[in-house]
N, C-alpha and C positions, 0 to 999 in steps of 0.2 A: 836344433830341437824345435824351435818355435815356428808356428805357421805364420808367414808374412806374405804380403803381396809381391808378385814378381814385378820388377821395375827395370827401367833403363837409366843409366846415369848420364847419358848424353843430354837428355832433357827429361824433366820429371814427367812421368806418364799421367794420363788422365786417370782419375779415380775409377775403381772397379764398378762404381755405380753411385748414384746420389744417395746420400744418407736418408733413411726412411724414418718414419715416426717411431719405429720400434727399435732403432739403433740405441745402444747404450753409450753413455759418455762417462769418461773418467772424471775424477774430482779436479783434474787439471785442464778440463776442456776450455774454460774461459781464458786460461793462460795461453793455450795454443792459438786461440782466436786473436788474442791481443798481439801475439807475435806474428800474425799474418800467415799462419801455417796453411799449407794445402792439405785439406782433410779428405779422408776417404772412408767409406763404409767398409769395415773389414771384420769378418767373423762376428757380425752383429754389433760391432763397436765403431763409433765415429772417431777415428784416430788420425794423428798428423802423419802424412806421408813425407813431407819435407817442409822446410822453412825457406824464406826468401833467398838466402845465399845458395841453396841448392844441395842436392844429394852429394855431389863430389866434395864440396867444402865440408859438409858434415862428416863424411867418411874420413877425410884427411885429418880433421880435428881429433877424431877418435884414435887414429893411428899415431899422431904426433903429439897430442896434448891430452885433452879431456872432453868427452861428449856426455850428454845426459839424455836419456830416453825415458819417456813415459811408457811403461810396459804393464799398465794396470789392466789391459785387456786380457792378459794371461789369467788363468784361473787359480784359485786357491781352495783346496778341499782339506779341511781340518779333520784328521782322523785321530781319535783319542780314546783312552780307556785301557783297561788291563789287557784286552785282546788286540789292541791296535797293531803292535809289531807282528803278531802272528798272522793277522789279516793281510798285511802288506807282504810278508814273506811268502804266503801261500798264493799270491796273485801276481806279483811283479817279478821280473827276471833276475834282477841283481840281488845281492845278499847284504842286507843292512847290517848284519853282524860283522861285516868287514870294516865298518866304521863305528858309529856309536852316537849317543846324544851329543849335540853340539856340532854335528857334521852334516854335510849335504851329500847326496848321491844321485848320479844320473842313472836312470833305469827305464825299462820298457814295460808297457802293458800290451800283451799279445792277444790275438784271437785264437780260436782252436786250431786254425791252420798254420799258426806260426807268424802270420802277418802282424805288423805293428799297428795296434789301435791308437797308441799314442806313445811318444817318448816324453819323459818328464823328469823333473827334479824333485827329490824328497828332501825337505828341510826337517831334520830330527831335532825338535826343540827341547824336549826333556824326555825322561824315560818312557812316558806313555802318551806323548803328544807329537804329532807329525803334521806339517803342512806340505801337502802334495801339490805341485805346481804343474798343471796340465796346459796344453795349448788351448787357446781361446775357444775354438770350435769343438773341443773334445771334453770340456769340463763335465758335461752331463754323462758322457760315457764312463769317465773315470769315477764319478760319483756313484754311478750304478754298480760298478765293479767292486769298489772298495767300501761303500757306505761313507759315513761321516757327514760333515756339514759344509755346504758351499758358503764360504765367507768372502767371496770375491767382492761383493758390493760394499763391504765394510771397510776396505782398505785401498790404498794406492801403492803401486810398486814403482820405484824410480831406480833405473840402472845407470850408474856412473862408471864409465869405462874409458880406458886409455892409460898411457904411461904416467900421466899426471893425476889419475883419479884419486889416489890415496891422499895426495897433498890437498886436493880440493875438498874432499870429504873431511879431512882432518881440520881444515879451517872452520868447518861448521859443526862437526861432531867429532871432537878429538879422540874419544874412546872407540869410535867406529873404524878409524883409519887403519888400525892394526889387525882387523879381522882377517885371518889367513884364508888362502884360497880353499874353497869347499868347506869352510867352517861356518857355523851359524851362531850368532850371539844375540840374546835379548838385551836391549839397551833402553835408554830413556831419551826422549827428545823434548826438552822443555817440560819435563815431568810427565810426558806422554809415552807409554810403552811402544816400542817398535822392534823390528827384527832386522838384523843386518847379516847378509850372507856374502861370502866371497865367491860369487858366481856371476855369470854373464854369458853373452851369446855373440861376442865380437871377435874372439881370439886374442883380446888384450886383457891385461890385468884390470880388475875393477871390483865394484861392490854393487849389490842390489839391496835396496832399503824398502821394507814393507812398513807402512805407517798408517794409522787411522786416516780415513778419507779426509776428515776435517783438518788434518795436519799437513796435507800434501802441498798446498799452495805456499805456505811460508817456507817449507823445506826446499821446494823447487826454486823459489826466488833467491834463497840464501845460497844455494849451490851454483846457480847461474851467476850471481854477484861475485862468487869466489872464483869464477873462471870456467865453469862448465859450459860448453856450447850445446844448445838444444839441437837434437837430431831426431829425425823421423824414421818411420818404418822402412823407407827406401834405403837409407844408409845402413840400417840394421841388416837388411838382406844382403847388400853387397859386402858388408864386413864379414858376415858369417860364411859367405861363399869363399872369400879369400882365405878364411881360416879352415876351409874344408869341412865345415860343420853341416850336418844333415838338416833338412827342412821337411817336416811332416807334410805329406801330400806330394812330395817330390822324391826324396831319397828314402823315405820311409812311408809306410801305409799298408792298406790291404794288399796282400799278395807280395809284399816286399818284407823279407825277414831280416833280423839283425845280422845273420851270417852273410846274406847277399850284400848288405850295406857295409860290410867290414867292421861290424861292431860286436863281434863275438865276445869281446872282453866284458860286455855288459850282461852276459848270461852266466849265472852261477850254477854250473852243472852239478855241483856238490849238493844242491838243495834237492830233496826228494821229489818235490812237485812245485809247479807254478803253471799258470794258464798257458797253453800252447806248447808245453814241454815235449809232449810225445811227437808232435809234428816236427818240431825243431830238432829233436834227437834223430829222427829219420833223415832229415836233410843233412845233418852233421855227418852221419854215417856214409851217405852217398856223395857228399860234397855239393856245395851250392851250384846251381846251373848257370849263374851269372854273378858278376862281381862289380862293385862300384869302384870307379877309377877317376882320377883327375885328368883333365885335358887342358893344355895350353895351346892357343891358336895364334897364328901370325896376324899382326895388324890389330887395329882398334875395333873392327866390326866383330861383335861377340856372337857365340853360339847361343841358341835359345832352347828352352825346354821343348822336347818333342822332336828336335832335329835328329835325323838318323846319323849314325857313326859307323864308318868302315875302318877297320884296323888293318894294318899292313900284313898281319899274320893270317888274315882271312876271317877273323871274328867280326861280328856286327853288334850294334847296340843302339842305345838311344840316350840323348842328353836329358838329364833330369832337372838340372839347373844350369843356367849359363848367363854371363854378363860380362861387361867390360871391367877390368880391374883398375881402379883409379891409382893404385900404388905401383903396379907393374906396367901399365900402359898398353896392355893387349888383352885379348879375350881369354876367359877361363871358363871351365865348365866341370860339372860332375856328370858322369854317365854310367849307366848300367850296361855292361858288356857281357855277352854270352860266352860261356866257356871259362877257361882258366884266366887268371889275372895277367894281362900283358905287362911286360917290363917297362919301366920308365924310359922314355926316349923313343919308344916304338911309334913310327909315323901313323897318323890317322887323317882321315878326311871327314869333315862334318858336312853333311848335305843340308846346308842352310837354305833359307827361303829364296834368296836372290841368286847366289852362286856358291859353289863349294868353298869351305874354309880348310886350309891346310893347318895341321897342328901335330901334336905329339902327346903321348901319355906322360903325365907329370905327377910327381910326388905331391902329396898334400901333407900339411897345409901349404897353400901357395905362398902365404906370408907368415913369417914367424912372429910370435908375441914379442913386442918391443923392437921389432926390426927397424922401424922408422922413428923410434924415439930420439929426441935430441941427443947428439953425442954417440949414437949407435952406428954400426956399420950396416947399411941397408943392402949390401951385396949378398947374393945367394950363398948358402953354405957350400 
């Protein structure tokens, strides 16, 4: 879902550019500085890319234990009122009536051509109140499409992820630990209202906690003291890639539709209308001209976004995201391939920058939830 910087896990990359005076900072900025985080200007926010132990260590902490991420750069658009549900239903692709209050739903905002303006999560707080969670750079576009109020500056969002996440959260907020996956619960933190959602972007179990900005520091410190390992945006990107999750601007965006990205399940065709429905219906009838697939390559050198892909069947395509998998020990990628979806195991050649990479089409997710948890069997299915 979420727009993150492309990184390498062999060595933390240089920031995308120096932070400018216009960069926003989360309520946890001073905590990141105190932890000697490498900071980067991203989507208008100065955020931690990694901490001194590095991206690989942070990544593995999330797969085997518990990691904590500051994701306050993501937007929050509060949509409320008697017509709130109708506005969301008429604009977004998914059908909120499939869930209900107290639940979260993944959905898309499309343009008129069927391309994905943003992929986002809707937290349905009560009958007439919704928190829509867009990617950082798309908050204004979502606000313009849905109306509502941008409440991003008033809160911080902490993502606690990994097989030990519920135990760690339970040590600090006992009532929050039991929030089910894709459920949303209003709770209290030392008398301060907060929202806890069973959502995340790592492929592991976990929780996201939205708290008033002034409550972020004590909560962060308590969760770290309980065993959560601080992790930056670099690890968040490698984790979501292992999980086969799309990244806006790579697997989703203008000219890339939900059907091409293999996310047709997020489209509620039974709804009479939503933005982009006509164009998407036309594509559905003819079939997508390209499909998103997973690729596993031989060796540690990873594919990169923009690399050309040649499939043994004769099809061609382009890598949309690629990196080294810390858990699997070889390169992995997502790629848009022209024509029908090739079968898993079909040989491919990735035309990388230095020399071609041999690989094969692979099923996603590359890593299963809980696969590397203590006591689990990490071998493939």
